N, C-alpha and C positions, 0 to 999 in steps of 0.2 A: 467760540474759536479754542478755547482751550481743551473742549473734549475731543474737538477733530485732532486738537495736537497731538493729544495721547494717546487717543484711538491708531492713528500714522505711525507714533514711536511706539506703540506694543508691539504692532505687524510688524515692526522693522527689528526690534529686538527679538522677534522670534523668527524671524527671518535668519539673521546672524547666528542666532542658535544653531537651527538647524544645519545650515553651512559649517558651521565650525564642526559639531559632533559628526556630520557626513567624513569632513577632512580628517578627524580623532578616529574613526572606527576601526579602520585597518589595524592601527597600531594598537587599540586594547584587544582587538582579535586577536593580534600577536602576542601581546601579554598574556591574555585566558590561555592562547596556547602552551607556550613556555610553562605555566604553573601548573598544567593539567601533565605537562610532560615530568615533570620535576615530584610533583605530585604520586605520579605512577610508579616515578623511577626508586621510591624511597620505599612505598608500599611492596614493590615485586623484589627490592633488595632483602626483604625481611621474610620474604616468603620460604615456606617448607620445602624440602627436595620432593619433587616429584615422586607419585606411587608409581609403584610398576606393575606394567599389565601383561595379561597373558597373549592379547592379540595387539598387534598394531593398532594405536589408534587415531580416527582420525575427526578432527573438527570441521563440520562445516559451518560459518558463520554468516547469519542473514539479520539482518536488524530493521528491517525495512516494516512496510505497513500491511496489512492483511491482504488487499487487494494484489499487491507485487508479490506478496506470499503464493498467492494462487497460482498467479501468472508462472511463477517460477518452478509451479510442480511438473511442467511438461519437461524439463531437464532435472530434476532433482530426482527424480525417482530413478535416473539412471546412474548415479552415484552409486547404488547400492550393485549395481553391476560393475562399476568400474570397482569399488572396494568390495568383493565377496565376504560372506558371512563367516566363515571357515579362515579367514586372514586378518581380517579387519572388523573394529568396532566403530559404531560411526555414532557420534553424537553432534546433534545439532542444537547450537547456540542461537537461541532464537529470541523475537520480539514475543512478550508474553501476551502481549494484543491477540496474538492467534495460536498462543500454546494448546489451547484446549482442542484445536484440530490437529495439528502437528505431531501430537503425541497418539492419534489414532491412527497413524498411517505406518505403512509397512516398512519405509525408506531408511529407517535409519535405527539405532538398538537404544537412546534415550535421546532425550531432549532437556537442556537445561534453560528454563525462560531466564530472559533479562526485562526489569522493570526498567525503561528508556529513560524515564523524568526522572528517578533516581540514579538512577547510573550516571547522568552528566552533571555531578554535583562532587564537592568535595566531601564527600561521605563515608561512614564505617560501611554504606552498602556497597560503594564503589570499592573501597580495600579489599572487602569481603568476596567479592566475586572475582577481581584480579586475582587473589591467590588462589581459588578454588579453580579457575580456569589452568593456570600456572603446575597447581597438585594434580590436575587430571594426564599429566604426563603424555602429550601426543606426540605423535611423530610427525605428521602431516596436518598441516592447517589450510583450509580452501575460503577464501572470502570471494565470492562470484557476483555480487551486486557491481554496476557500471557505475554509480551516483556514491562515493565510498565517504566515510561520516569519519573524521578522525576522533572525537571524543567518544566512539561508539566502537564499530566495528574493527576499524585502523588499531584502537585500543586492546581491544581483544585478542586480536593476531599478535601483538608484542606480546601479551602476558602469558598466550600459549607457549611458547618460547621453542616451539617445533625446531625439526631440523628443515623441515619443508613448508614452507610459508608463502602463501600463492595468491594473487590476486588480478586483477584487471587494472591496466592503466588506467581506466574510466574517465571520466570528465573533473571538470572543476568545479560544479556547481555547487560543492559544502567544503570545498578546500580553497587556501590561498596559497602561494608559494610556498611558505615556510612547513605549512600542515603536511603541505605533500610531498616536500624533502624528507620530513621526518619520517610520514607514513613510508613513503617508499623504503626506507632503507630498515623498516622494521619486517620486509618481506626479502626472501631467496629470489624470488622468481615473479617478474610484472608479464602478465599476459597482454600484448598489444589488443587495441580495440580500433576498428575503423572509426577514421572522422566522419565518415556519412551518417545520414539519420536513420535509423533504424529503430524498431518497435521494440518494446523490451522481449517479448519471444523471441525475435531475430537474436536479439543481444546477448539471450542467455545461451541460445544456441551455440553462437559465436565462441563466449566464452568455452563453454564443455567441450566444443570440437579442438579447439584449442587445448585445453587441458588434459583429455584423453587420447588426443589425436586420433580421432576414430569421426565418422559421420554421422552428423544426427538430423534425423527429418524433423524439421518443425511439425508439432501438433498444436492443436487447441487443448489448456490444460483440462484433466480430470480428476475429478475430488470422488473416488469411491473409500467410503468410509466402512469399516470392517461392520458396523451394528447402528442399531437404530438407538440413537443417545438421546432422541426427543422424549420429552415427557406428557406429550400429545402428541395421540392419531390421527393424521392429517390425510392418511393413505385414499380413504374412500369418502373424502368430500370435493366437492366442485368449486374451486376458488381463483381469484389471481391475486396477486400481492402488487400493494403500493410501498415504496420505500422513498420517503421525502427527505430523508435527513441526510446530510453528508459531512464530511470532516473540515469544512469550511464554507462562508456564505457562499463564497465565488463559483461555487457546485450547487448551488441550491435553487431548484426551477421553485417560481412560487407556490402559494398550498392552494391558492383559487384557481391556479392551473392544473393541478391535480385534482381537484374538485370535480373542474370540468370533463375531465378526462373518465374520471368514475362515473359521471351521469351517463355519459356516453355509450360507455361498456356496457351499464347495467340498462338503458334503452336497447341496446344492442343484443344483449345475451340473458338477462336478467341472474346474471352470477354476482355472489356476494364478494366484497373487496375485502381482502386481510391487511391493513397497515402492521409496518413492524420498523424496529429500530431500536436504540439505542434507549434506556430509560429516559434520560434527558431531553430526549424528541419525540415523547410522547404529545407533549403540547402542541406539536407540527401536525402528528394526527387528528389531535381534538379540533383543531381549526378545521379541517378538512371534513370532517364528520360535519361539522356544524353547517359548512356552507355548502354540503353536497346533497342531494337527495336520495344516493343508491347507500345502500345496507353496506357499513363498514365497520369491520372488527377491530378491535386492537389486539396484535397477539405477544409484543415484547418477550420473544425468543431469547434464548442463551446463544453465545454463538454457535457452540457443540449443536444446538439444536436446529439452527436455521439452515442448514442443507435438506434436512429433512422438510422441514416445510416448504423450500422454493423447488423441491424435486417434484411432489405431490401438485402443486399449482402449474395452473395453465399456462400462465406468462406473467412475466413481471415487468413495471413500469417503475423506473427507478432514475434519480440523479446517480452521478459517477460516484461510486461508494463500492464497500466490499460485495454487498448484495449481488450487483450485476457482474462482478468474476465468480462469486460462488453457486450463480444461477445457471450462468454458462458453462461451468466446469460439471454441473450434475445434469446437464442435456434439457434445460429448460429455457423458452425462448425468451428474449431480454428484448425490451427495448430502453436503450437510457439515452438519458438528455447531457448530451454531452456538450460542455464547453469549450474554449480553446486556453485553459489555462498549458497544458502540458500535450493538446493535441497533437496526434500522431506517436508519442510515444510508448503512452499505454492503451490507448482506445483511439482511433478504431481497430481491431484487429485485422492484420494482414488477411486477404484472401489467400486459401491453401488449396493447392490442386486436389480434384477427389475428397476434401473435408467439408462436411456441413459445417455452417457459420449461423449459430443461432442468437447470436448478438448481434442487434442492430443498434445502431447509434443514429441520433437524429440531433444535429448543431446547424447554427447559424454562420455561416462563413464570415469572417470580418480580417482586415488585413492586419490587427494586433495579436493574430494567433501565436501560441507559446510564448505568452508572457512571464512564463514560469509564477505565476500568483501574485504578478507586479501591475497589477490592472492601471492601463493609460487613461481610464475616466476618473473623475471624480465622485466616488461612492458616497452615500449616507451609510453609517454606521448599519452593519448588520444587512445591508441593502446587497445582492444579486447583481452581478455585472450585465450590460447589454448582451454581450453573446448566449447569457442563459436567459433572461426575459425576452430575446426575441425569438426565441425558438417557441413558437404557437402550439397551442392545443393542436391544432389544424393538421398542423406537421408531424406531431407525434399520433395523432388520432390514424393516421396514414399508414404509420407503421403497425399499429395497435389491430387495425381491423385486417390487415394481410394476415398476419396470425391467427385471428380467429377464423377468417373465413376457409385458410389452409386447413385448421383443426376439424372443422365441419365437412370441408371436402372429403 
């Protein structure tokens, strides 16, 4: 009896604690926002006068993930035309996760990498970077992301102190009323965004068209790197790529399913499979190798080497991760296992008239799609959600087989 009473009392205590923290959370977020505002104000108040530039300096600020960056390339290339090199110098202030790719592209003159994790702290790193951005002496600052972040891109816009600071009105995904009120005041122009659902490709085009006052024909992004930066030669090999990792387990297809697909590909084609991902995802590859009879090797490429691996592959089978966007951008056929987390925003890509779509998605439709990573189902730690586990090997194989047969024909 006492054991039952204690167990029920413990459950009651946890429930009450959860309710209390849920009610308290908005106030804690507002306090944190004000503390960052004060910290940045002190840092910027003590900064040195900005440098003098021969050309007008334009800052492009993007702090989102690798896949978002690749999607943005469709409109990113247009900024060089909008701000020609004889009059303007463009500096991209970007996430250091994709710095190794960005620095190889010709759309800007320089890239300033930002360590997101360090920058979102009260630290010497944040202080140094804010002052570095202020010292650049920008005349124009453009933040084009639809989902703005107060502690990141909005704060960097403020630090730039440019005469012209432009951003999208955006959504409230990462903002509350206080963050939005403060951040909006740091911009001189807020470009309106339509309230209707749009893909990220279309959203980027919407922003650029209003900024430039020119029409822009939406296209699938292309990644044209100026040179081969890979230490391994993939050009004369016949292989396909499996990418089992993802930034969150909410997007991760089970390893036994990948093993099943590898077996079917081998039975059909005899091809060797190349497994790739981050170093901390190598254990996923090892599990697939152990479960599959197919010949599979681990690549372990760096981000700067990944486009070369994918460009020369017959096709890619992957969870929704950066490899999907990069492979499509270099023209390699892709089969992506797509869950419902942000279904319709980033993927599937929209059908564009007269354009070849090499990126195929396979999903299991559910009423809870677009949950924004807040799964409504109880999940064990590290377990993928039903919208991923219900995507069958047969469904993925159907799309893979189409690619194989198209290549043969």
